[in-house]
C-alpha positions in Angstrom: 40.5 -72.8 -107.1 37.7 -74.9 -106.7 35.4 -75.4 -103.8 35.5 -77.5 -100.4 32.2 -77.6 -98.6 33.3 -77.5 -95.1 35.5 -75.3 -92.7 38.4 -77.8 -92.6 38.4 -77.9 -96.1 38.4 -81.4 -96.4 35.2 -82.3 -98.1 35.2 -81.6 -101.9 32.0 -79.6 -102.8 31.3 -81.9 -106.1 27.4 -81.7 -106.1 26.8 -85.5 -105.7 23.8 -87.2 -104.2 23.8 -88.4 -100.9 24.9 -92.5 -100.8 22.7 -94.6 -98.1 24.6 -97.4 -96.3 23.7 -100.7 -97.7 23.3 -102.7 -94.7 23.1 -102.7 -90.6 26.1 -104.1 -88.7 28.9 -103.1 -86.8 29.3 -99.9 -88.1 26.0 -98.8 -88.1 25.6 -94.8 -87.4 29.4 -94.1 -88.4 30.2 -91.6 -90.6 32.4 -92.5 -93.5 34.4 -90.3 -95.8 35.8 -91.6 -98.8 39.0 -90.1 -100.6 38.2 -88.8 -104.1 40.4 -91.4 -105.8 38.0 -94.5 -105.1 34.6 -95.2 -106.9 31.3 -94.9 -105.3 28.2 -95.6 -107.8 26.9 -93.1 -109.0 29.7 -90.3 -108.3 32.8 -88.5 -110.2 36.1 -89.3 -108.9 38.2 -86.2 -109.8 41.7 -87.7 -108.8 42.6 -83.9 -107.2 42.8 -82.9 -111.1 40.0 -80.8 -112.1 40.5 -81.6 -115.8 40.0 -85.1 -115.0 37.1 -84.2 -112.8 35.4 -82.9 -115.8 36.3 -85.7 -118.0 35.2 -88.3 -115.5 31.7 -90.4 -115.6 29.7 -91.7 -112.3 30.9 -94.7 -111.5 28.8 -97.9 -111.9 29.8 -100.0 -108.9 31.1 -98.8 -105.6 35.1 -100.2 -104.5 35.1 -103.4 -103.2 36.5 -102.6 -99.9 33.9 -99.2 -99.3 31.1 -101.4 -100.0 32.3 -103.8 -97.8 32.1 -100.8 -94.9 28.6 -99.9 -96.1 27.3 -103.5 -95.8 28.2 -103.3 -92.2 26.0 -100.2 -91.7 28.6 -97.1 -92.4 27.5 -94.3 -93.7 29.2 -91.9 -96.6 29.0 -88.7 -95.7 31.2 -87.2 -98.8 34.3 -87.2 -100.1 37.6 -85.8 -99.3 40.6 -83.7 -100.8 43.3 -85.8 -101.9 46.6 -84.2 -103.8 46.9 -84.4 -107.2 47.2 -88.1 -108.5 47.8 -89.1 -105.0 51.6 -88.2 -106.1 52.6 -85.6 -102.9 53.1 -85.8 -98.9 52.5 -82.5 -98.0 48.8 -82.4 -98.1 48.4 -79.1 -100.5 46.7 -79.5 -103.7 47.4 -76.6 -106.2 43.7 -76.8 -106.9 41.7 -76.4 -103.9 42.3 -74.2 -100.5 44.6 -76.3 -98.0 43.0 -78.6 -96.0 43.1 -77.8 -91.9 45.2 -80.0 -89.3 43.0 -79.6 -86.3 45.4 -81.0 -83.7 47.9 -78.3 -85.2 46.2 -75.7 -87.2 49.7 -74.0 -87.7 50.6 -77.3 -89.6 49.8 -79.2 -92.7 47.5 -82.3 -92.5 50.2 -84.4 -94.6 48.9 -85.8 -97.9 47.6 -87.6 -100.4 45.1 -88.5 -98.4 44.4 -84.9 -96.5 41.2 -84.4 -96.5 40.0 -88.0 -94.9 42.8 -87.4 -92.2 41.5 -84.0 -91.5 38.1 -84.6 -91.5 38.4 -87.2 -88.7 41.0 -85.1 -86.8 38.1 -82.4 -86.6 35.4 -85.1 -85.8 33.5 -84.4 -89.4 33.8 -88.1 -89.6 34.1 -91.3 -87.6 36.2 -93.2 -90.0 37.9 -92.2 -93.6 39.4 -93.4 -96.3 42.7 -92.9 -98.0 45.8 -94.9 -99.3 49.3 -95.4 -98.8 52.1 -96.0 -101.7 54.7 -93.6 -100.1 53.1 -93.0 -96.7 50.1 -91.4 -97.1 48.0 -93.3 -94.2 51.2 -93.1 -92.4 52.2 -89.6 -92.4 48.7 -87.3 -92.3 47.9 -90.1 -89.4 51.3 -88.7 -87.1 50.6 -85.5 -88.1 46.7 -85.3 -87.3 47.1 -87.4 -84.2 45.4 -90.6 -85.7 45.7 -94.1 -86.0 46.9 -95.2 -89.3 47.8 -98.6 -90.9 49.8 -99.2 -94.2 48.0 -103.1 -94.3 50.2 -105.4 -95.7 50.7 -105.3 -99.7 48.0 -107.2 -101.6 45.7 -107.9 -98.4 42.9 -105.1 -98.8 41.3 -105.5 -102.4 41.8 -102.0 -104.2 39.1 -102.8 -107.0 37.6 -99.8 -108.0 40.4 -97.2 -106.8 42.7 -94.8 -109.1 46.2 -96.8 -109.3 49.7 -94.7 -108.4 52.3 -97.3 -108.4 50.4 -100.9 -108.2 53.6 -102.6 -106.7 53.5 -99.9 -103.8 49.8 -99.0 -103.5 47.6 -100.0 -100.2 44.2 -99.4 -99.3 44.0 -97.5 -95.6 41.9 -95.5 -93.2 41.8 -93.1 -90.5 40.3 -93.1 -87.0 40.6 -91.5 -83.7 40.1 -94.6 -81.5 41.5 -98.0 -81.3 38.0 -99.8 -80.4 36.7 -98.1 -83.9 39.9 -98.8 -85.8 39.5 -102.4 -85.2 36.2 -102.8 -85.6 36.9 -101.9 -89.3 40.1 -103.6 -89.6 37.6 -106.8 -88.6 35.5 -106.0 -91.6 38.2 -105.7 -93.9 41.0 -108.3 -93.0 39.3 -110.7 -90.5 40.3 -111.6 -87.2 43.5 -114.1 -87.5 46.3 -112.5 -84.8 49.6 -114.1 -85.2 51.6 -113.3 -82.6 54.6 -111.2 -82.1 56.7 -111.6 -79.4 60.1 -109.7 -80.8 60.4 -105.9 -80.4 63.3 -104.9 -82.1 64.9 -101.2 -83.3 67.4 -100.4 -86.2 69.7 -97.5 -85.1 69.8 -96.1 -88.5 66.0 -95.3 -88.4 66.4 -93.0 -85.5 68.8 -90.9 -87.2 66.3 -89.5 -89.4 64.6 -87.3 -86.7 65.1 -84.1 -87.5 66.9 -82.9 -83.9 67.1 -83.3 -80.2 63.4 -82.6 -79.3 62.4 -84.7 -81.7 64.6 -87.4 -80.6 64.0 -86.9 -77.1 60.3 -87.3 -77.6 60.8 -90.6 -79.7 62.8 -91.7 -77.0 60.0 -91.3 -74.5 57.3 -93.0 -76.6 59.9 -95.8 -77.1 60.2 -96.3 -73.7 56.5 -96.5 -73.5 56.5 -99.2 -76.2 59.2 -101.5 -74.3 57.4 -100.8 -71.2 54.5 -102.0 -72.5 55.9 -104.8 -75.0 59.1 -105.7 -73.8 62.8 -104.5 -74.2 63.5 -103.4 -77.7 66.5 -105.5 -79.3 69.0 -104.2 -81.5 68.6 -105.4 -85.0 71.4 -105.6 -87.1 72.2 -103.2 -89.7 70.6 -103.0 -93.2 73.1 -104.2 -95.8 71.7 -101.4 -97.9 72.2 -98.4 -97.5 69.3 -95.9 -96.6 69.7 -93.6 -99.6 69.9 -96.8 -101.9 66.5 -97.7 -100.9 65.0 -94.4 -101.0 66.6 -93.9 -104.6 65.2 -97.1 -105.2 61.9 -96.8 -104.0 61.2 -93.0 -106.1 62.5 -95.0 -108.9 60.0 -97.9 -109.0 57.4 -95.5 -107.9 57.9 -92.8 -110.3 57.6 -95.6 -113.0 54.7 -97.0 -112.0 52.7 -93.4 -111.8 54.0 -92.5 -115.5 53.2 -96.3 -116.1 49.5 -95.8 -114.9 49.2 -91.9 -115.7 51.7 -91.1 -118.5 49.1 -91.2 -121.6 46.7 -89.3 -120.0 49.0 -86.6 -118.9 50.6 -86.3 -122.5 47.2 -86.0 -124.5 47.1 -82.3 -122.7 48.6 -79.8 -120.4 46.6 -81.3 -117.0 48.1 -78.2 -114.9 49.7 -79.9 -112.3 50.9 -78.4 -109.6 54.5 -77.8 -108.6 56.2 -80.9 -107.1 53.5 -83.4 -108.9 54.7 -82.4 -112.6 58.4 -82.7 -111.6 57.8 -86.2 -110.1 55.9 -87.7 -113.2 58.4 -86.0 -115.4 61.1 -88.0 -113.4 59.1 -91.1 -114.1 59.1 -90.5 -117.5 62.9 -90.5 -117.8 63.5 -94.1 -115.7 65.6 -96.2 -117.8 65.0 -99.8 -118.0 68.3 -99.9 -116.6 67.4 -98.0 -113.5 64.4 -99.8 -113.0 66.2 -103.3 -113.3 68.5 -102.0 -110.4 66.1 -100.5 -108.3 63.9 -103.7 -108.4 66.8 -106.2 -107.5 67.5 -104.2 -104.3 64.1 -104.4 -103.9 63.7 -107.9 -103.8 67.0 -108.3 -101.9 66.0 -105.9 -99.1 62.3 -108.2 -98.8 64.1 -111.3 -98.5 66.4 -109.5 -95.9 63.4 -108.1 -93.8 61.6 -111.3 -94.2 64.5 -113.2 -92.8 65.2 -110.6 -90.2 61.1 -110.5 -88.7 60.7 -113.8 -89.4 57.0 -115.1 -88.0 57.2 -113.1 -84.7 59.2 -110.0 -85.1 58.4 -106.6 -84.9 60.4 -103.7 -85.7 59.6 -99.9 -83.7 60.8 -97.2 -85.6 59.9 -93.2 -86.0 56.7 -92.9 -88.4 58.0 -89.3 -89.8 61.0 -87.6 -88.9 58.9 -85.1 -86.6 55.8 -82.9 -86.6 54.4 -81.8 -89.2 55.9 -79.3 -91.0 54.3 -75.8 -90.7 51.7 -74.4 -93.2 53.7 -71.2 -94.3 56.5 -73.1 -95.2 58.0 -72.9 -98.3 58.1 -75.3 -101.1 61.9 -76.1 -100.5 61.3 -76.6 -97.1 58.8 -78.7 -97.9 60.5 -80.5 -100.2 63.1 -81.2 -97.9 60.8 -82.8 -95.4 59.6 -85.3 -98.2 62.9 -86.5 -98.9 63.7 -87.0 -95.2 60.3 -88.7 -93.8 60.3 -91.0 -97.5 63.5 -92.5 -96.2 61.6 -93.8 -93.2 58.3 -94.5 -94.9 59.8 -96.0 -97.9 60.9 -99.4 -95.9 57.2 -100.9 -95.4 56.1 -100.1 -99.0 59.4 -101.9 -100.5 59.2 -104.7 -98.3 55.3 -105.1 -98.9 54.7 -105.3 -94.8 52.4 -103.3 -92.9 52.9 -100.8 -90.3 50.7 -99.3 -87.9 51.1 -95.7 -86.4 50.5 -94.8 -83.0 49.3 -91.4 -81.7 51.0 -90.9 -78.5 53.7 -88.0 -78.5 53.6 -84.6 -79.3 56.8 -81.9 -80.5 56.3 -78.5 -79.7 52.4 -79.0 -79.0 52.1 -80.8 -82.4 51.4 -85.0 -82.8 54.1 -87.5 -83.5 53.5 -90.4 -83.9 55.7 -94.4 -83.1 55.1 -97.2 -85.3 55.5 -100.7 -85.5 56.3 -102.8 -88.5 55.6 -106.7 -88.6 56.0 -109.4 -90.9 53.5 -109.8 -93.9 50.1 -111.2 -92.6 50.7 -109.6 -89.1 48.1 -106.6 -89.4 45.7 -107.8 -86.7 48.6 -108.2 -84.5 50.1 -104.9 -85.0 46.4 -103.2 -84.1 46.2 -105.6 -81.0 49.5 -104.3 -79.9 49.2 -100.9 -80.6 45.4 -101.2 -78.4 48.2 -102.4 -75.4 50.4 -99.4 -75.9 47.4 -97.0 -76.5 45.8 -97.9 -73.6 48.8 -98.0 -71.5 49.7 -94.5 -72.4 46.1 -93.4 -71.4 47.0 -95.1 -67.6 49.9 -92.2 -67.6 
């Protein structure tokens, strides 16, 4: 098992030299952690796999988005754990010690941006970079009591990042407080803020909550949101079944993941951990007909959501089905949670829409987030709404 370099198992021990910030600005003095799929000049990226790390050459150029943060004075403090090839959701990489969730130590951090979430939740970093293909910002943020935005697809450059499923991959980051979150967003997204004025709920999404305790806490959070942003209007049901959307997402993601990594995986036994290996095998088995049907369903769903939201609507929804699974949960239980969570998380991914999770809830003493999903390009507006909700919640 490879080594980590801190008590939370957040940072990797790659023996890399420190990286100096490139300037001063709005992020001066802020500690920045970077998920181990992003290039940093002079450093190797392992992508969560020992063989990849051994084969990797140091990057010659830093990832564009990370460089932008460094130019504003952020100081890289280290590289953080990722699940293998960023293709999982629980936060457990078979090759590394499991990261610790500081907000709920008996529960998982979530993945694949596991180390980044642990670093910020534990105060080892102020900002931590991750990515979100199937939920790898939103789920760990909810599990660890953090703010996390999946941006509009393509809005932030992924130049210098490992691809997983390019039509779904997005850049992302964690922070503990909304002021800092918004400062990072301004660097990466600018300041344009369209008005979102029509909050709504979609009942079928709420049926994915785990049980009565989760439903009760989600109802409490939704009431807080409504009290701050206005009553949640009932949106019409999707014309597609949730299971059909889930399978469309799974097929597209797995097919693209095999396209990104199949050649390397086929060249030798890469020692993939359980779950990751099976997901790549599934990607290799996707047929042209499977992909065509999944892609057509995604196109229709995107058009449907775009019409529903127009320019000023947003959906309030559970981020995940409940609090993080327990660290000692068995493989089958973790897999069942993952599949249930993906039915919620795949919505924004399929539609390419921004979604922010806000840390205002708890279940059994563990963090549980609520989300807002808006139309394409409404990233900054969602952050502004999140600020209103967080500040109102702090007043209670």
